[in-house]
C-alpha distance (Angstrom), angle and dihedral (degrees) to the residues before:
residue distance angle dihedral
M1 . . .
T2 3.79 . .
L3 3.79 127.3 .
D4 3.83 90.5 -105.0
E5 3.81 91.4 50.5
L6 3.81 90.6 49.3
G7 3.80 91.4 50.9
D8 3.79 90.6 47.9
E9 3.80 92.1 49.5
L10 3.79 93.6 48.8
R11 3.80 91.2 49.9
H12 3.80 91.4 45.5
L13 3.81 89.3 54.1
S14 3.83 90.3 48.7
V15 3.80 92.7 -121.0
Q16 3.80 107.5 172.3
A17 3.80 110.2 -108.2
F18 3.81 94.0 -128.2
A19 3.84 90.4 62.6
Y20 3.82 93.4 72.8
S21 3.75 144.0 26.2
L22 3.79 126.0 -156.1
G23 3.76 112.6 -157.9
R24 3.78 104.9 2.0
D25 3.78 141.5 50.5
E26 3.80 111.5 -93.6
N27 3.81 121.6 -179.7
E28 3.82 117.0 -112.5
A29 3.83 92.9 11.3
Y30 3.79 141.9 101.8
C31 3.79 106.6 -104.0
R32 3.81 136.2 -158.9
V33 3.79 111.4 -168.0
G34 3.79 129.3 172.2
E35 3.80 113.9 -136.3
P36 3.83 132.9 168.8
D37 3.82 92.8 -94.1
G38 3.82 96.1 48.5
W39 3.79 143.0 -72.2
H40 3.79 113.7 -39.2
V41 3.80 120.2 -150.6
Y42 3.80 119.9 -175.8
Y43 3.77 147.3 127.5
S44 3.80 112.3 -97.7
E45 3.77 116.0 -143.6
R46 3.80 121.1 168.6
S47 3.81 89.7 -21.2
N48 3.81 91.6 -53.3
R49 3.80 119.7 122.6
I50 3.80 104.9 -132.6
S51 3.83 119.1 -158.7
E52 3.81 91.2 -6.7
E53 3.78 117.0 -168.1
V54 3.81 126.4 -172.0
L55 3.80 112.3 -147.1
P56 3.81 127.6 -168.5
S57 3.80 98.5 -132.4
E58 3.77 140.1 36.8
S59 3.78 89.5 -125.6
A60 3.81 92.9 55.5
A61 3.82 90.4 46.6
C62 3.81 92.2 50.7
D63 3.80 91.2 48.7
R64 3.80 91.3 49.1
L65 3.81 94.6 48.1
L66 3.81 90.8 50.9
Q67 3.80 89.8 49.8
L68 3.82 92.5 50.6
V69 3.78 93.8 46.8
L70 3.80 93.6 48.7
H71 3.82 92.4 48.6
D72 3.80 93.3 53.3
G73 3.80 108.5 104.6
S74 3.79 96.5 -145.2
V75 3.81 91.8 50.2
R76 3.82 91.2 48.3
R77 3.82 90.8 51.2
W78 3.82 90.4 50.1
I79 3.81 91.1 51.0
E80 3.81 92.2 48.8
E81 3.79 92.7 48.3
H82 3.83 93.9 48.8
Q83 3.77 102.6 44.3
């Protein structure tokens, strides 16, 4: 999955934009950030990277971020209420 495909999928699912960030750290959001040692995927809370994973490819990082977002109960409820 590419970054564009991930963004399209999140919009298609009506995931609220404040639930995720693609490319930078954003407080209280799932983040996917490219760094020299790989693609970092984590939940940012008060500038802390919670459950951070470093993945070897952008595709793997996009897939993982989508998985995390869709398994979050509050995000799932939002999707169900707005479809």
